[in-house]
C-alpha positions as CSV (number, residue, x, y, z in Angstrom):
1,M,112.5,109.2,0.2
2,A,114.7,107.8,-2.6
3,R,113.1,105.2,-4.8
4,I,114.3,102.7,-7.5
5,T,112.2,103.4,-10.6
6,H,113.8,101.2,-13.2
7,G,116.4,98.6,-13.9
8,I,118.6,98.3,-17.0
9,G,120.6,95.4,-18.2
10,C,123.4,96.0,-20.7
11,S,126.4,94.2,-22.2
12,H,129.7,96.2,-21.7
13,I,131.5,94.9,-24.8
14,P,134.8,96.9,-25.0
15,V,134.8,97.1,-28.8
16,L,131.6,99.2,-28.6
17,G,133.5,101.7,-26.6
18,F,136.2,101.7,-29.3
19,A,133.6,102.2,-32.1
20,F,131.9,104.9,-30.1
21,D,135.1,106.8,-29.4
22,Q,136.2,106.5,-33.1
23,G,132.8,107.7,-34.5
24,K,132.0,104.3,-36.1
25,E,128.5,103.9,-34.8
26,G,127.0,104.3,-38.3
27,E,129.2,101.7,-40.0
28,D,127.5,98.6,-41.3
29,Y,129.0,96.3,-38.7
30,F,128.3,98.4,-35.7
31,K,125.0,100.2,-36.6
32,P,122.6,97.3,-35.7
33,A,124.2,97.2,-32.2
34,F,124.0,100.9,-31.6
35,D,120.4,101.2,-33.0
36,G,119.1,99.2,-30.1
37,F,120.0,101.9,-27.7
38,E,118.2,104.8,-29.4
39,W,114.9,104.0,-27.5
40,T,116.7,104.0,-24.2
41,R,118.5,107.3,-24.8
42,D,115.1,109.0,-25.4
43,F,113.7,107.2,-22.4
44,L,116.5,108.5,-20.1
45,K,116.0,112.1,-21.3
46,Q,112.5,111.8,-20.1
47,E,113.1,110.0,-16.9
48,K,116.2,112.0,-15.8
49,P,117.5,109.6,-13.1
50,D,119.4,111.3,-10.3
51,V,121.6,108.4,-9.5
52,I,122.6,105.1,-11.0
53,V,123.8,102.1,-9.0
54,L,125.9,100.6,-11.7
55,V,126.8,97.0,-11.2
56,Y,129.9,95.9,-13.3
57,N,133.1,94.0,-13.0
58,D,136.5,95.4,-13.0
59,H,139.0,94.0,-15.6
60,A,142.2,94.3,-13.6
61,S,142.1,98.1,-13.7
62,A,141.2,98.9,-10.0
63,F,141.9,95.5,-8.6
64,D,144.4,92.8,-9.4
65,M,145.4,89.4,-8.0
66,K,146.7,91.0,-4.9
67,F,143.1,91.7,-3.7
68,I,139.8,90.5,-5.1
69,P,136.7,91.8,-3.4
70,T,133.6,89.8,-4.1
71,F,131.4,92.9,-3.7
72,A,132.9,96.5,-3.6
73,I,131.1,99.8,-3.5
74,G,132.5,103.1,-4.6
75,C,131.9,105.8,-2.1
76,G,133.9,108.6,-3.7
77,E,133.0,111.9,-5.2
78,T,134.4,111.2,-8.7
79,Y,136.0,108.4,-10.7
80,Q,138.5,108.8,-13.5
81,P,138.3,106.5,-16.6
82,A,141.0,103.9,-16.4
83,D,143.9,103.4,-18.9
84,E,143.4,99.8,-20.0
85,G,146.6,99.7,-22.1
86,F,145.7,102.1,-24.9
87,G,145.1,105.2,-22.9
88,A,142.0,106.2,-21.0
89,R,138.8,106.5,-23.0
90,P,138.0,110.1,-24.0
91,V,134.9,110.3,-21.9
92,P,134.2,112.6,-18.9
93,P,135.1,111.7,-15.3
94,V,132.2,109.8,-13.6
95,P,130.6,111.8,-10.8
96,G,129.7,109.8,-7.6
97,H,127.0,110.3,-5.0
98,A,129.0,109.9,-1.8
99,D,126.1,110.5,0.6
100,L,123.9,107.8,-0.9
101,A,126.8,105.5,-1.5
102,W,127.9,105.6,2.2
103,H,124.2,105.1,3.2
104,I,123.9,102.0,1.0
105,A,127.3,100.7,2.3
106,Q,126.2,101.0,5.9
107,S,122.8,99.5,5.2
108,L,124.3,96.5,3.3
109,I,126.9,95.8,6.0
110,L,124.3,96.0,8.8
111,D,122.2,93.7,6.5
112,E,125.1,91.2,6.8
113,F,126.7,91.7,3.3
114,D,130.5,92.1,3.7
115,M,131.1,95.0,1.4
116,T,134.5,96.4,0.5
117,I,134.4,100.2,0.6
118,I,136.4,102.0,-2.1
119,N,137.0,105.8,-1.8
120,E,139.4,106.1,-4.7
121,M,139.5,104.0,-7.9
122,E,139.5,104.3,-11.7
123,V,136.7,102.7,-13.6
124,D,137.2,100.8,-16.9
125,H,135.0,99.8,-19.9
126,G,132.8,97.7,-17.7
127,L,131.3,100.9,-16.3
128,T,132.0,103.5,-19.0
129,V,130.7,101.6,-22.1
130,P,127.1,101.3,-20.7
131,L,127.1,105.0,-19.9
132,S,128.2,105.8,-23.5
133,M,125.5,103.5,-24.9
134,M,122.8,105.1,-22.9
135,Y,123.8,108.8,-23.0
136,G,125.9,109.2,-26.2
137,H,128.5,111.8,-26.6
138,V,128.4,114.3,-23.7
139,D,130.7,116.8,-22.2
140,E,129.7,115.6,-18.7
141,W,127.6,112.7,-17.5
142,P,124.0,114.0,-16.7
143,V,123.7,111.6,-13.7
144,K,125.6,110.6,-10.6
145,V,126.9,107.0,-10.4
146,I,127.6,104.6,-7.6
147,P,129.9,101.9,-8.9
148,L,129.3,98.4,-7.5
149,A,132.0,96.0,-8.6
150,V,131.5,92.3,-8.5
151,N,134.1,89.6,-8.9
152,V,133.2,87.4,-11.9
153,V,136.8,87.1,-13.1
154,T,138.4,84.8,-10.6
155,Y,136.7,81.7,-9.2
156,P,134.6,81.6,-7.0
157,P,132.1,84.3,-8.1
158,P,129.1,84.9,-6.0
159,S,126.0,82.8,-6.6
160,G,123.0,84.0,-8.5
161,N,121.0,83.8,-5.3
162,R,123.5,85.9,-3.4
163,C,123.4,88.5,-6.2
164,W,119.6,88.6,-6.2
165,A,119.5,89.0,-2.4
166,L,122.1,91.8,-2.7
167,G,119.7,93.6,-5.1
168,E,116.9,93.2,-2.6
169,A,119.2,94.7,0.1
170,I,120.1,97.6,-2.1
171,A,116.4,98.3,-2.6
172,R,115.9,98.4,1.2
173,A,118.9,100.7,1.5
174,V,117.7,103.1,-1.1
175,E,114.1,103.2,0.2
176,S,115.5,104.2,3.7
177,F,117.5,107.2,2.3
178,P,115.6,110.4,3.2
179,E,116.4,112.5,0.1
180,D,113.9,112.5,-2.8
181,L,116.0,110.8,-5.5
182,N,115.1,108.9,-8.7
183,V,117.5,105.9,-8.6
184,Q,118.1,103.3,-11.3
185,V,120.0,100.1,-10.9
186,W,122.0,98.8,-13.9
187,G,123.3,95.3,-14.3
188,T,126.1,95.0,-16.9
189,G,128.2,92.3,-18.6
190,G,127.4,89.2,-20.6
191,L,125.6,87.8,-22.4
192,S,127.1,84.5,-23.7
193,H,130.7,84.7,-24.7
194,Q,134.0,82.9,-24.3
195,L,137.3,84.7,-25.1
196,Q,139.8,81.8,-25.1
197,G,140.3,78.1,-25.5
198,P,138.6,75.6,-27.9
199,R,135.2,77.2,-27.4
200,A,136.4,80.8,-28.1
201,G,133.6,82.7,-29.9
202,L,130.8,80.6,-28.3
203,I,127.4,82.3,-28.5
204,N,124.1,80.7,-27.3
205,R,121.3,82.8,-28.7
206,E,118.6,80.5,-27.3
207,W,119.9,80.5,-23.7
208,D,120.5,84.3,-23.8
209,N,117.0,85.0,-24.8
210,G,115.6,82.6,-22.3
211,F,117.7,84.5,-19.7
212,L,116.1,87.8,-20.8
213,N,112.7,86.2,-20.6
214,R,113.2,85.1,-17.0
215,L,114.1,88.7,-15.9
216,I,110.5,89.6,-16.7
217,G,107.4,88.9,-14.6
218,D,107.4,87.3,-11.1
219,T,109.6,84.2,-11.7
220,Q,112.7,83.9,-9.5
221,E,114.1,80.9,-11.4
222,L,117.3,82.7,-12.2
223,R,118.3,82.8,-8.5
224,H,119.0,79.1,-8.6
225,V,120.9,78.7,-11.9
226,P,124.3,77.1,-10.8
227,H,127.7,78.4,-12.0
228,I,128.2,75.2,-14.0
229,E,125.2,76.0,-16.2
230,Y,126.5,79.4,-17.1
231,L,129.8,77.9,-17.9
232,R,128.4,75.1,-20.0
233,E,125.7,77.1,-21.9
234,T,127.2,80.6,-22.1
235,G,131.0,80.2,-22.1
236,S,133.6,81.1,-19.5
237,E,132.7,84.8,-19.5
238,G,128.9,84.2,-19.4
239,I,129.0,84.1,-15.6
240,E,128.9,88.0,-15.9
241,M,125.1,87.6,-16.1
242,V,124.9,87.1,-12.4
243,M,125.4,90.8,-12.2
244,W,122.1,91.4,-13.9
245,L,120.5,89.5,-11.0
246,I,121.5,92.3,-8.6
247,M,119.5,94.7,-10.8
248,R,116.6,92.3,-11.0
249,G,116.5,91.7,-7.3
250,A,116.4,95.4,-6.6
251,L,113.1,95.7,-8.6
252,G,111.0,93.6,-6.3
253,K,108.5,90.9,-6.9
254,S,107.5,91.4,-10.5
255,T,108.6,93.4,-13.5
256,R,107.5,94.4,-17.0
257,A,109.8,95.0,-19.9
258,L,109.7,98.4,-21.6
259,H,112.4,97.8,-24.2
260,R,114.6,94.9,-25.3
261,H,117.5,94.5,-27.7
262,Y,119.6,91.5,-28.7
263,H,122.2,91.4,-31.5
264,V,124.9,88.9,-32.5
265,P,127.7,89.0,-33.1
266,V,129.6,92.0,-31.7
267,S,133.3,91.0,-31.7
268,N,132.3,87.4,-31.3
269,T,130.1,88.3,-28.3
270,A,126.4,88.4,-27.8
271,L,124.9,91.9,-27.1
272,G,122.0,92.1,-24.7
273,H,120.0,95.0,-23.4
274,I,116.8,95.3,-21.5
275,V,114.8,98.1,-19.7
276,L,112.6,96.9,-16.8
277,E,110.0,98.6,-14.6
278,P,108.9,97.2,-11.3
279,V,105.2,96.1,-11.2
280,D,105.3,95.6,-7.5
281,G,108.4,97.2,-6.1
282,S,108.2,95.6,-2.6
283,V,111.1,93.5,-1.5
284,P,111.3,91.2,1.5
285,P,112.1,92.9,4.8
286,S,115.3,92.0,6.6
287,P,115.0,91.2,10.3
288,T,118.8,91.4,10.6
289,L,118.9,94.9,9.2
290,E,116.2,96.2,11.6
291,G,118.0,94.7,14.6
292,N,121.5,95.8,13.5
293,N,120.3,99.3,12.9
294,E,118.9,99.5,16.4
295,A,122.2,98.4,17.7
296,A,124.1,100.9,15.6
297,Q,121.9,103.7,16.7
298,A,122.5,102.7,20.4
299,L,126.3,102.8,19.8
300,I,126.0,106.3,18.1
301,G,123.9,107.5,21.0
């Protein structure tokens, strides 16, 4: 069966994509940021994941104010980089894994998560910057990707508890897929930053590192951090950190950290990165999923 082997958290700061595309990784300003991903690049060459469930938020590239899904899953075969106003990033198209994506979508919906299914969409820096940080300059991505977009742009975003529970449901879905696949879940966005208003440029190093600490071990304290605390402590865009909780929820009861990187500032933003391994990968069972699957099979015949 498929299995979730690791979780990765990563900021998706757009200026890192610009620096990467322009070959500026070695410049004094950017080098400390990029150096923190060298360990992970070597790690991924050894691990060779087959599929990444990549949790990110769209920045008005695939969605706009006409429709704003809380959770959307990409079930297509491939995704083109989006033009975010300066032309599409010069990175390869992102290959999908439609079979696993559709399986996850069905499982999540039967597990009572109302997912929006997307068969065609372009993906922006929220998804492509983490891939560049982890894999470097490549002619094609060496892994298939299932995009999972979360609304953290327009109020109300989902709660941390709902995101954690979604991660648990994703783990149940992956574990029920019959093909032998090495799957990772990545949570992206954050850490503390605010892009506008009197607090523009806000960075809270202490809160950020406390957040990273609470991703490790068996604490579930982050499930219950309210929206207002993210807003107060980490700025208006710090709410993106709830997407990391989907990754953490997918790893089960307890985790250990294999690698960790934190650097400020990067374009007036905090850069966070962590690689987690499940210590006990078990996730709570879902009685609704079992019952709904039985009903679904009865309908299929």
